[in-house]
GUZA-219338 format. One record per residue (C-alpha): x, y negated, z. Coordinates in pm, 1 decimal, decimal comma. Layout:
<zado px="X" py="Y" pz="Z"/>
...
//
This chain:
<zado px="10596,7" py="-10979,9" pz="9051,4"/>
<zado px="10793,7" py="-10815,1" pz="8769,3"/>
<zado px="10844,3" py="-10439,2" pz="8776,0"/>
<zado px="11203,4" py="-10317,3" pz="8763,0"/>
<zado px="11060,2" py="-10056,1" pz="8527,6"/>
<zado px="11052,3" py="-10334,3" pz="8270,0"/>
<zado px="11431,0" py="-10290,2" pz="8263,3"/>
<zado px="11453,2" py="-9910,3" pz="8282,0"/>
<zado px="11137,7" py="-9769,3" pz="8114,9"/>
<zado px="11308,2" py="-9740,9" pz="7777,9"/>
<zado px="11601,6" py="-9550,0" pz="7930,0"/>
<zado px="11394,5" py="-9275,7" pz="8096,0"/>
<zado px="11176,3" py="-9154,2" pz="7810,9"/>
<zado px="11176,5" py="-8782,2" pz="7901,8"/>
<zado px="10937,9" py="-8586,4" pz="8120,7"/>
<zado px="11086,5" py="-8506,2" pz="8459,2"/>
<zado px="11036,3" py="-8268,8" pz="8746,2"/>
<zado px="10870,6" py="-8536,9" pz="8959,9"/>
<zado px="10724,5" py="-8592,5" pz="9305,5"/>
<zado px="10371,9" py="-8528,1" pz="9181,7"/>
<zado px="10416,8" py="-8195,2" pz="9005,4"/>
<zado px="10722,7" py="-8050,9" pz="9179,0"/>
<zado px="10556,9" py="-7904,5" pz="9493,3"/>
<zado px="10318,4" py="-7701,1" pz="9277,0"/>
<zado px="10603,4" py="-7582,9" pz="9054,2"/>
<zado px="10820,2" py="-7488,3" pz="9351,8"/>
<zado px="10538,4" py="-7291,6" pz="9516,9"/>
<zado px="10568,5" py="-7043,8" pz="9228,8"/>
<zado px="10911,7" py="-6946,1" pz="9361,8"/>
<zado px="10908,3" py="-7041,3" pz="9729,7"/>
<zado px="10680,2" py="-6937,9" pz="10012,6"/>
<zado px="10682,2" py="-7278,0" pz="10180,9"/>
<zado px="10725,8" py="-7624,4" pz="10026,7"/>
<zado px="10714,1" py="-7960,6" pz="10200,3"/>
<zado px="10729,5" py="-8303,8" pz="10039,0"/>
<zado px="10849,4" py="-8618,4" pz="10217,9"/>
<zado px="10806,3" py="-8965,4" pz="10071,5"/>
<zado px="11119,4" py="-9181,0" pz="10039,6"/>
<zado px="11056,6" py="-9551,2" pz="9969,7"/>
<zado px="11326,9" py="-9813,5" pz="9920,1"/>
<zado px="11297,0" py="-10182,0" pz="9842,8"/>
<zado px="11540,7" py="-10435,2" pz="9702,6"/>
<zado px="11527,5" py="-10804,2" pz="9616,1"/>
<zado px="11751,4" py="-11017,0" pz="9395,5"/>
<zado px="11741,6" py="-11392,7" pz="9449,3"/>
<zado px="11869,9" py="-11485,6" pz="9102,6"/>
<zado px="11902,9" py="-11336,8" pz="8756,7"/>
<zado px="12280,2" py="-11336,7" pz="8797,5"/>
<zado px="12265,6" py="-11115,6" pz="9108,5"/>
<zado px="12021,1" py="-10879,5" pz="8935,8"/>
<zado px="12254,1" py="-10859,3" pz="8634,9"/>
<zado px="12554,5" py="-10774,1" pz="8855,1"/>
<zado px="12352,5" py="-10490,1" pz="9007,2"/>
<zado px="12247,9" py="-10357,5" pz="8664,7"/>
<zado px="12604,7" py="-10382,9" pz="8533,3"/>
<zado px="12706,3" py="-10118,2" pz="8787,8"/>
<zado px="12503,6" py="-9862,5" pz="8589,0"/>
<zado px="12651,6" py="-9941,2" pz="8246,6"/>
<zado px="12888,6" py="-9642,0" pz="8236,8"/>
<zado px="12611,8" py="-9403,4" pz="8337,5"/>
<zado px="12319,5" py="-9514,8" pz="8118,0"/>
<zado px="12445,2" py="-9797,5" pz="7899,8"/>
<zado px="12399,7" py="-10172,4" pz="7922,4"/>
<zado px="12085,9" py="-10313,8" pz="8084,2"/>
<zado px="11969,9" py="-10673,7" pz="8081,9"/>
<zado px="11811,5" py="-10842,6" pz="8380,9"/>
<zado px="11467,5" py="-10986,4" pz="8307,4"/>
<zado px="11426,2" py="-11360,7" pz="8259,9"/>
<zado px="11216,0" py="-11394,1" pz="8572,5"/>
<zado px="11043,5" py="-11495,0" pz="8783,4"/>
<zado px="11289,2" py="-11478,5" pz="9072,7"/>
<zado px="11327,6" py="-11366,8" pz="9337,0"/>
<zado px="11279,1" py="-11025,5" pz="9177,9"/>
<zado px="11148,1" py="-10753,1" pz="9407,8"/>
<zado px="11163,9" py="-10384,0" pz="9329,9"/>
<zado px="11016,2" py="-10087,3" pz="9512,7"/>
<zado px="11136,1" py="-9736,4" pz="9435,9"/>
<zado px="10928,7" py="-9437,7" pz="9540,2"/>
<zado px="11093,4" py="-9096,5" pz="9546,7"/>
<zado px="11046,7" py="-8782,4" pz="9744,9"/>
<zado px="11255,8" py="-8525,8" pz="9923,5"/>
<zado px="11150,0" py="-8164,1" pz="9877,3"/>
<zado px="11220,5" py="-7895,0" pz="10133,9"/>
<zado px="11149,5" py="-7535,2" pz="10037,4"/>
<zado px="11197,6" py="-7197,4" pz="10196,0"/>
<zado px="11205,2" py="-6870,9" pz="10006,9"/>
<zado px="10977,6" py="-6595,7" pz="10133,5"/>
<zado px="11151,7" py="-6285,3" pz="10259,0"/>
//
């Protein structure tokens, strides 16, 4: 299986406030912090369908090229949702 990151790794070359370090950082300013995992999956049957998907992001981050294969191409995206409450 080919990682979708093979397409996007070069675009996101900065350090981010991420799911791993963000709860600790938020606890400096909030009394209560909760992290929820958010997982999505997608699959493209052909390179052409993957390319059409990537073309939708061209205005935002520039042109991307779908990998040669193998297809179907599966991608899993792991994010998180953070909920925080300020102490009174």
